[in-house]
MOPAC internal coordinates of N, CA, C and O (Angstrom, degrees):
PM7 1SCF
backbone

  N    0.0000 0     0.00 0     0.00 0    0    0    0
  C    1.4485 1     0.00 0     0.00 0    1    0    0
  C    1.5264 1   108.81 1     0.00 0    2    1    0
  O    1.2310 1   120.98 1   -60.31 1    3    2    1
  N    1.2969 1   115.74 1   119.69 1    3    2    1
  C    1.4485 1   121.34 1  -178.83 1    5    3    2
  C    1.5237 1   108.84 1  -108.29 1    6    5    3
  O    1.2310 1   120.33 1   -70.80 1    7    6    5
  N    1.3263 1   116.98 1   109.20 1    7    6    5
  C    1.4565 1   120.73 1  -177.18 1    9    7    6
  C    1.5172 1   112.88 1   -77.90 1   10    9    7
  O    1.2310 1   120.04 1   154.57 1   11   10    9
  N    1.3093 1   117.53 1   -25.43 1   11   10    9
  C    1.4645 1   120.84 1  -175.00 1   13   11   10
  C    1.5240 1   111.35 1  -110.80 1   14   13   11
  O    1.2310 1   120.44 1  -116.17 1   15   14   13
  N    1.3283 1   116.77 1    63.83 1   15   14   13
  C    1.4612 1   120.17 1   175.58 1   17   15   14
  C    1.5186 1   108.68 1   -77.26 1   18   17   15
  O    1.2310 1   120.94 1   -32.42 1   19   18   17
  N    1.3011 1   115.80 1   147.58 1   19   18   17
  C    1.4549 1   120.64 1   176.77 1   21   19   18
  C    1.5190 1   109.04 1   -82.38 1   22   21   19
  O    1.2310 1   121.55 1   -24.64 1   23   22   21
  N    1.3324 1   114.64 1   155.36 1   23   22   21
  C    1.4565 1   120.89 1   176.11 1   25   23   22
  C    1.5124 1   108.95 1  -118.54 1   26   25   23
  O    1.2310 1   121.01 1   -32.65 1   27   26   25
  N    1.3234 1   115.67 1   147.35 1   27   26   25
  C    1.4572 1   121.69 1   176.93 1   29   27   26
  C    1.5242 1   108.39 1   -64.95 1   30   29   27
  O    1.2310 1   120.41 1   -46.78 1   31   30   29
  N    1.3234 1   116.83 1   133.22 1   31   30   29
  C    1.4556 1   121.74 1  -179.74 1   33   31   30
  C    1.5230 1   111.05 1   -66.35 1   34   33   31
  O    1.2310 1   119.75 1   151.66 1   35   34   33
  N    1.3260 1   118.09 1   -28.34 1   35   34   33
  C    1.4635 1   121.62 1  -176.55 1   37   35   34
  C    1.5345 1   112.50 1   -86.09 1   38   37   35
  O    1.2310 1   120.27 1   127.16 1   39   38   37
  N    1.3441 1   117.08 1   -52.84 1   39   38   37
  C    1.4657 1   119.45 1  -173.18 1   41   39   38
  C    1.5221 1   113.99 1  -105.73 1   42   41   39
  O    1.2310 1   119.30 1   162.46 1   43   42   41
  N    1.3280 1   118.93 1   -17.54 1   43   42   41
  C    1.4506 1   121.76 1   178.87 1   45   43   42
  C    1.5208 1   114.61 1    86.47 1   46   45   43
  O    1.2310 1   120.10 1  -175.54 1   47   46   45
  N    1.3351 1   117.42 1     4.46 1   47   46   45
  C    1.4672 1   121.34 1   179.40 1   49   47   46
  C    1.5294 1   110.27 1   -70.65 1   50   49   47
  O    1.2310 1   120.13 1   -39.75 1   51   50   49
  N    1.3301 1   117.36 1   140.25 1   51   50   49
  C    1.4603 1   121.09 1   178.65 1   53   51   50
  C    1.5235 1   109.62 1   -70.02 1   54   53   51
  O    1.2310 1   121.02 1   -39.51 1   55   54   53
  N    1.3426 1   115.65 1   140.49 1   55   54   53
  C    1.4601 1   122.48 1  -176.65 1   57   55   54
  C    1.5230 1   108.35 1  -119.51 1   58   57   55
  O    1.2310 1   120.62 1   -47.31 1   59   58   57
  N    1.3282 1   116.41 1   132.69 1   59   58   57
  C    1.4564 1   120.54 1   175.57 1   61   59   58
  C    1.5185 1   110.27 1   -71.53 1   62   61   59
  O    1.2310 1   121.17 1   -28.82 1   63   62   61
  N    1.3246 1   115.36 1   151.18 1   63   62   61
  C    1.4638 1   120.90 1  -178.74 1   65   63   62
  C    1.5301 1   109.12 1   -62.66 1   66   65   63
  O    1.2310 1   121.20 1   -47.44 1   67   66   65
  N    1.3223 1   115.31 1   132.56 1   67   66   65
  C    1.4578 1   121.47 1   179.80 1   69   67   66
  C    1.5111 1   114.22 1    92.85 1   70   69   67
  O    1.2310 1   119.68 1   166.36 1   71   70   69
  N    1.3369 1   118.21 1   -13.64 1   71   70   69
  C    1.4623 1   121.82 1  -179.46 1   73   71   70
  C    1.5209 1   112.89 1  -100.86 1   74   73   71
  O    1.2310 1   120.15 1   176.13 1   75   74   73
  N    1.3404 1   117.33 1    -3.87 1   75   74   73
  C    1.4550 1   119.72 1  -176.86 1   77   75   74
  C    1.5313 1   111.13 1   -77.49 1   78   77   75
  O    1.2310 1   121.56 1   -26.39 1   79   78   77
  N    1.3335 1   114.62 1   153.61 1   79   78   77
  C    1.4605 1   122.74 1   176.09 1   81   79   78
  C    1.5247 1   105.89 1  -108.64 1   82   81   79
  O    1.2310 1   120.28 1   -60.32 1   83   82   81
  N    1.3241 1   117.06 1   119.68 1   83   82   81
  C    1.4622 1   121.72 1  -177.16 1   85   83   82
  C    1.5126 1   109.95 1   -94.42 1   86   85   83
  O    1.2310 1   120.45 1   -48.19 1   87   86   85
  N    1.3244 1   116.75 1   131.81 1   87   86   85
  C    1.4630 1   122.79 1   178.25 1   89   87   86
  C    1.5223 1   109.00 1  -137.87 1   90   89   87
  O    1.2310 1   120.96 1   -33.93 1   91   90   89
  N    1.3313 1   115.77 1   146.07 1   91   90   89
  C    1.4543 1   121.13 1   172.33 1   93   91   90
  C    1.5189 1   107.17 1   -90.80 1   94   93   91
  O    1.2310 1   121.08 1   -62.27 1   95   94   93
  N    1.3432 1   115.53 1   117.73 1   95   94   93
  C    1.4664 1   120.50 1  -175.96 1   97   95   94
  C    1.5236 1   110.49 1  -133.20 1   98   97   95
  O    1.2310 1   121.23 1   -19.89 1   99   98   97
  N    1.3134 1   115.26 1   160.11 1   99   98   97
  C    1.4604 1   122.67 1   175.45 1  101   99   98
  C    1.5154 1   107.98 1   -84.68 1  102  101   99
  O    1.2310 1   120.54 1   -47.10 1  103  102  101
  N    1.3336 1   116.57 1   132.90 1  103  102  101
  C    1.4547 1   122.28 1   176.01 1  105  103  102
  C    1.5263 1   106.43 1  -108.91 1  106  105  103
  O    1.2310 1   119.68 1   -55.08 1  107  106  105
  N    1.3354 1   118.22 1   124.92 1  107  106  105
  C    1.4655 1   120.77 1  -173.25 1  109  107  106
  C    1.5213 1   114.91 1   -55.93 1  110  109  107
  O    1.2310 1   119.36 1   148.20 1  111  110  109
  N    1.3187 1   118.82 1   -31.80 1  111  110  109
  C    1.4618 1   120.99 1  -176.25 1  113  111  110
  C    1.5230 1   113.51 1   -78.92 1  114  113  111
  O    1.2310 1   119.94 1   163.56 1  115  114  113
  N    1.3344 1   117.72 1   -16.44 1  115  114  113
  C    1.4547 1   121.70 1  -173.57 1  117  115  114
  C    1.5316 1   111.57 1  -119.61 1  118  117  115
  O    1.2310 1   121.22 1   -18.88 1  119  118  117
  N    1.3161 1   115.27 1   161.12 1  119  118  117
  C    1.4566 1   121.57 1   175.65 1  121  119  118
  C    1.5160 1   107.54 1   -91.98 1  122  121  119
  O    1.2310 1   120.45 1   -43.76 1  123  122  121
  N    1.3145 1   116.74 1   136.24 1  123  122  121
  C    1.4578 1   120.96 1   176.99 1  125  123  122
  C    1.5147 1   112.70 1    95.35 1  126  125  123
  O    1.2310 1   121.62 1     8.01 1  127  126  125
  N    1.3235 1   114.50 1  -171.99 1  127  126  125
  C    1.4576 1   122.95 1  -176.54 1  129  127  126
  C    1.5273 1   108.33 1  -112.65 1  130  129  127
  O    1.2310 1   120.68 1   -40.93 1  131  130  129
  N    1.3429 1   116.31 1   139.07 1  131  130  129
  C    1.4633 1   121.73 1  -178.27 1  133  131  130
  C    1.5235 1   110.42 1  -126.65 1  134  133  131
  O    1.2310 1   120.75 1   -25.45 1  135  134  133
  N    1.3154 1   116.17 1   154.55 1  135  134  133
  C    1.4572 1   123.01 1   178.81 1  137  135  134
  C    1.5238 1   108.57 1   -85.86 1  138  137  135
  O    1.2310 1   120.13 1   -55.53 1  139  138  137
  N    1.3317 1   117.35 1   124.47 1  139  138  137
  C    1.4608 1   122.43 1  -178.76 1  141  139  138
  C    1.5289 1   110.30 1  -131.27 1  142  141  139
  O    1.2310 1   121.02 1   -25.43 1  143  142  141
  N    1.3358 1   115.66 1   154.57 1  143  142  141
  C    1.4695 1   122.43 1  -179.97 1  145  143  142
  C    1.5244 1   110.03 1   -98.27 1  146  145  143
  O    1.2310 1   120.94 1   -39.76 1  147  146  145
  N    1.3318 1   115.81 1   140.24 1  147  146  145
  C    1.4564 1   123.02 1   176.45 1  149  147  146
  C    1.5160 1   108.84 1  -131.49 1  150  149  147
  O    1.2310 1   120.43 1   -23.34 1  151  150  149
  N    1.3443 1   116.79 1   156.66 1  151  150  149
  C    1.4609 1   120.20 1  -179.56 1  153  151  150
  C    1.5266 1   111.65 1   -81.00 1  154  153  151
  O    1.2310 1   119.87 1   158.98 1  155  154  153
  N    1.3415 1   117.86 1   -21.02 1  155  154  153
  C    1.4640 1   120.66 1   178.63 1  157  155  154
  C    1.5334 1   109.66 1  -154.50 1  158  157  155
  O    1.2310 1   121.13 1   -16.11 1  159  158  157
  N    1.3054 1   115.45 1   163.89 1  159  158  157
  C    1.4600 1   121.55 1   178.76 1  161  159  158
  C    1.5318 1   110.44 1   -65.42 1  162  161  159
  O    1.2310 1   120.62 1   146.13 1  163  162  161
  N    1.3424 1   116.41 1   -33.87 1  163  162  161
  C    1.4598 1   120.54 1   179.43 1  165  163  162
  C    1.5283 1   111.33 1   -63.75 1  166  165  163
  O    1.2310 1   120.32 1   139.71 1  167  166  165
  N    1.3322 1   117.00 1   -40.29 1  167  166  165
  C    1.4617 1   119.63 1   179.19 1  169  167  166
  C    1.5209 1   111.29 1   -68.69 1  170  169  167
  O    1.2310 1   120.08 1   148.18 1  171  170  169
  N    1.3240 1   117.45 1   -31.82 1  171  170  169
  C    1.4665 1   120.12 1   176.31 1  173  171  170
  C    1.5277 1   110.00 1   -65.13 1  174  173  171
  O    1.2310 1   120.19 1   137.09 1  175  174  173
  N    1.3185 1   117.24 1   -42.91 1  175  174  173
  C    1.4670 1   121.01 1   179.11 1  177  175  174
  C    1.5332 1   111.20 1   -67.62 1  178  177  175
  O    1.2310 1   120.02 1   140.10 1  179  178  177
  N    1.3344 1   117.56 1   -39.90 1  179  178  177
  C    1.4665 1   120.68 1   177.89 1  181  179  178
  C    1.5192 1   110.99 1   -64.34 1  182  181  179
  O    1.2310 1   120.05 1   141.91 1  183  182  181
  N    1.3312 1   117.50 1   -38.09 1  183  182  181
  C    1.4612 1   120.81 1   178.58 1  185  183  182
  C    1.5258 1   110.73 1   -65.82 1  186  185  183
  O    1.2310 1   120.41 1   139.58 1  187  186  185
  N    1.3385 1   116.81 1   -40.42 1  187  186  185
  C    1.4674 1   120.32 1   178.31 1  189  187  186
  C    1.5284 1   110.67 1   -62.19 1  190  189  187
  O    1.2310 1   119.97 1   139.69 1  191  190  189
  N    1.3461 1   117.65 1   -40.31 1  191  190  189
  C    1.4622 1   121.22 1   177.34 1  193  191  190
  C    1.5254 1   111.06 1   -66.61 1  194  193  191
  O    1.2310 1   120.54 1   141.04 1  195  194  193
  N    1.3358 1   116.58 1   -38.96 1  195  194  193
  C    1.4610 1   121.21 1   179.36 1  197  195  194
  C    1.5306 1   110.78 1   -63.74 1  198  197  195
  O    1.2310 1   120.20 1   135.23 1  199  198  197
  N    1.3189 1   117.23 1   -44.77 1  199  198  197
  C    1.4596 1   121.28 1  -178.39 1  201  199  198
  C    1.5231 1   110.71 1   -67.61 1  202  201  199
  O    1.2310 1   120.38 1   143.75 1  203  202  201
  N    1.3192 1   116.88 1   -36.25 1  203  202  201
  C    1.4630 1   120.19 1   179.37 1  205  203  202
  C    1.5279 1   111.10 1   -63.45 1  206  205  203
  O    1.2310 1   120.00 1   149.39 1  207  206  205
  N    1.3320 1   117.60 1   -30.61 1  207  206  205
  C    1.4565 1   121.64 1   179.84 1  209  207  206
  C    1.5146 1   114.02 1   -87.59 1  210  209  207
  O    1.2310 1   119.81 1   173.79 1  211  210  209
  N    1.3328 1   117.98 1    -6.21 1  211  210  209
  C    1.4593 1   121.81 1  -178.86 1  213  211  210
  C    1.5246 1   109.79 1   -75.47 1  214  213  211
  O    1.2310 1   119.90 1   -55.03 1  215  214  213
  N    1.3425 1   117.80 1   124.97 1  215  214  213
  C    1.4739 1   118.64 1   179.22 1  217  215  214
  C    1.5213 1   110.90 1   -69.84 1  218  217  215
  O    1.2310 1   121.13 1   -32.96 1  219  218  217
  N    1.3097 1   115.45 1   147.04 1  219  218  217
  C    1.4569 1   120.70 1   177.32 1  221  219  218
  C    1.5240 1   108.68 1   -76.90 1  222  221  219
  O    1.2310 1   121.19 1   -42.65 1  223  222  221
  N    1.3162 1   115.33 1   137.35 1  223  222  221
  C    1.4634 1   119.35 1   177.81 1  225  223  222
  C    1.5151 1   109.23 1   -99.91 1  226  225  223
  O    1.2310 1   120.96 1   -33.95 1  227  226  225
  N    1.3006 1   115.77 1   146.05 1  227  226  225
  C    1.4641 1   119.30 1   179.57 1  229  227  226
  C    1.5123 1   109.97 1   -90.48 1  230  229  227
  O    1.2310 1   120.78 1   -24.59 1  231  230  229
  N    1.3231 1   116.12 1   155.41 1  231  230  229
  C    1.4559 1   120.01 1   179.32 1  233  231  230
  C    1.5218 1   111.44 1   -83.76 1  234  233  231
  O    1.2310 1   120.30 1   160.10 1  235  234  233
  N    1.3136 1   117.04 1   -19.90 1  235  234  233
  C    1.4632 1   120.97 1  -179.62 1  237  235  234
  C    1.5254 1   108.63 1  -115.98 1  238  237  235
  O    1.2310 1   119.44 1   -71.83 1  239  238  237
  N    1.3330 1   118.67 1   108.17 1  239  238  237
  C    1.4748 1   120.11 1  -177.76 1  241  239  238
  C    1.5232 1   113.57 1   -68.39 1  242  241  239
  O    1.2310 1   119.62 1   156.19 1  243  242  241
  N    1.3309 1   118.33 1   -23.81 1  243  242  241
  C    1.4586 1   121.34 1  -177.49 1  245  243  242
  C    1.5249 1   112.07 1   -75.68 1  246  245  243
  O    1.2310 1   120.49 1   132.29 1  247  246  245
  N    1.3404 1   116.67 1   -47.71 1  247  246  245
  C    1.4648 1   119.39 1  -174.43 1  249  247  246
  C    1.5306 1   112.57 1   -99.87 1  250  249  247
  O    1.2310 1   119.25 1   162.44 1  251  250  249
  N    1.3400 1   119.04 1   -17.56 1  251  250  249
  C    1.4521 1   120.98 1   177.78 1  253  251  250
  C    1.5046 1   115.03 1    81.43 1  254  253  251
  O    1.2310 1   119.78 1  -165.76 1  255  254  253
  N    1.3146 1   118.03 1    14.24 1  255  254  253
  C    1.4637 1   121.06 1  -179.78 1  257  255  254
  C    1.4999 1   109.43 1   -96.72 1  258  257  255
  O    1.2310 1   120.10 1   180.00 1  259  258  257

């Protein structure tokens, strides 16, 4: 029984240990690139396309900077 299974960053499906695909991707909420687990190479590529299309949010709603 494995209590700490990883989940795919794109679809949320549980991944068995050793079957995950690791990719360095940009996460919109954070600065820099982070290592994340995916269930397949296709989901890693789809996530990269999704993040590229995500608009950047500003920290100051009044001035937009």
